[in-house]
C-alpha positions in Angstrom: 141.6 23.2 -93.3 142.8 24.6 -96.2 142.9 28.4 -96.5 144.7 28.5 -99.3 144.1 26.7 -103.1 145.7 27.3 -105.9 143.9 26.7 -109.2 145.9 26.7 -112.6 143.4 27.6 -115.4 143.6 27.6 -118.9 139.9 28.1 -120.4 139.7 25.0 -121.2 136.6 22.6 -119.6 138.4 20.6 -117.9 140.0 23.6 -115.6 136.9 25.1 -115.4 135.6 21.9 -113.9 138.3 22.0 -111.5 137.8 26.1 -111.0 134.5 24.8 -110.3 135.2 22.1 -108.1 137.9 24.5 -106.0 135.1 27.3 -105.6 132.3 24.5 -103.7 135.6 23.7 -101.6 136.3 27.2 -100.8 132.5 28.3 -100.0 132.5 25.8 -97.6 135.9 26.2 -96.0 135.9 29.7 -96.1 139.2 29.8 -98.3 140.8 31.9 -100.5 141.9 31.0 -104.1 144.7 32.0 -106.2 144.0 31.6 -109.6 146.8 30.6 -111.8 147.8 31.1 -115.7 151.0 30.0 -117.4 151.6 31.1 -121.1 153.8 29.6 -123.9 156.6 31.7 -125.5 155.6 31.0 -129.1 159.2 31.8 -130.6 159.5 28.3 -131.6 156.0 28.0 -132.8 156.5 31.3 -135.3 158.9 32.0 -138.7 159.3 35.5 -137.9 159.5 35.9 -142.5 155.8 35.5 -141.8 154.3 36.3 -138.7 155.3 39.7 -136.5 156.2 37.8 -132.7 155.5 41.2 -130.7 152.3 41.0 -132.2 151.6 37.5 -131.1 153.4 37.6 -127.7 151.2 40.5 -126.8 148.0 38.5 -128.2 149.2 35.8 -126.0 149.6 37.8 -123.1 146.3 40.0 -123.9 144.5 36.5 -124.5 145.8 35.4 -120.9 145.0 38.1 -119.2 141.7 38.0 -120.1 141.3 34.5 -119.3 142.2 34.9 -115.8 140.5 38.1 -115.4 137.1 36.2 -116.7 137.7 33.4 -114.6 138.4 35.8 -111.3 135.1 37.5 -111.6 133.5 34.7 -111.8 134.9 33.7 -108.6 134.7 36.8 -107.0 130.7 37.3 -108.0 130.1 34.0 -106.1 132.0 35.5 -102.6 135.2 33.9 -102.7 138.5 35.9 -101.6 140.7 35.6 -105.1 144.3 36.4 -106.1 145.2 35.7 -109.9 148.7 35.5 -110.8 149.7 35.5 -115.0 153.2 33.7 -115.5 155.3 33.4 -118.9 156.5 30.4 -119.0 160.1 31.4 -120.8 160.3 27.7 -121.6 160.1 26.2 -118.4 158.1 23.1 -117.7 154.4 24.4 -116.9 154.2 21.6 -113.6 157.2 23.2 -112.2 156.2 26.6 -112.7 152.8 26.0 -110.5 154.5 24.2 -107.7 156.7 26.9 -107.4 154.3 29.2 -107.5 152.0 26.8 -104.8 155.3 27.8 -102.7 155.7 31.2 -103.3 152.1 31.5 -102.3 152.0 29.3 -99.4 148.9 27.7 -100.8 147.9 24.2 -99.0 146.0 22.6 -101.4 146.5 22.8 -105.4 143.1 21.6 -107.2 144.2 21.2 -111.0 142.4 20.1 -114.2 143.2 16.3 -115.6 142.1 15.3 -119.1 142.5 11.7 -118.1 145.0 10.5 -121.5 146.3 7.4 -121.4 148.9 5.1 -123.0 150.2 6.5 -126.1 148.2 9.8 -126.0 149.4 10.8 -122.8 152.8 10.1 -123.6 152.5 12.3 -127.1 151.1 15.1 -124.9 152.2 14.8 -121.5 150.4 15.7 -118.4 150.7 19.5 -116.5 148.9 17.5 -114.1 150.7 14.4 -113.2 154.1 16.7 -113.3 152.0 18.8 -110.5 151.2 15.7 -108.9 154.9 14.5 -108.8 156.5 17.5 -107.7 154.6 19.2 -105.3 154.8 18.9 -101.5 151.5 19.9 -100.7 147.9 17.7 -101.7 147.2 17.8 -105.4 143.0 17.5 -106.3 143.0 16.3 -109.5 139.4 17.4 -111.1 138.9 14.8 -114.2 137.6 17.0 -117.3 135.1 14.8 -120.0 136.4 12.2 -121.9 138.2 13.5 -125.4 
């Protein structure tokens, strides 16, 4: 069935739930996982008079690498083949980048966490998972996180 499963992770509880489900699925199917973390450019969040932009970007990058490494170590400990991919958004839509990566890697399934926001909170927060579902040409398995 599915041999290549892409799992976007961001270190949140919700993405960890999705990763746990992807690991269960990969074990049953003998599949490999690709863990993908997209980090955003902090240029719009920073006033360079108060922050060192280069240092902030380096910190964000290092934190992103740590998220991927910790998740990959857990997957490897389960005996599942795992690859990782770190992507800087460069102000592109995260959902688009995830779908592009799924296509590049020839993923057959995307397992992604969703917060399950609706109404006004979804309008304000947007939804990466919803964007992936709308754009992906392969199946997407949504894993609901906690109700927050």
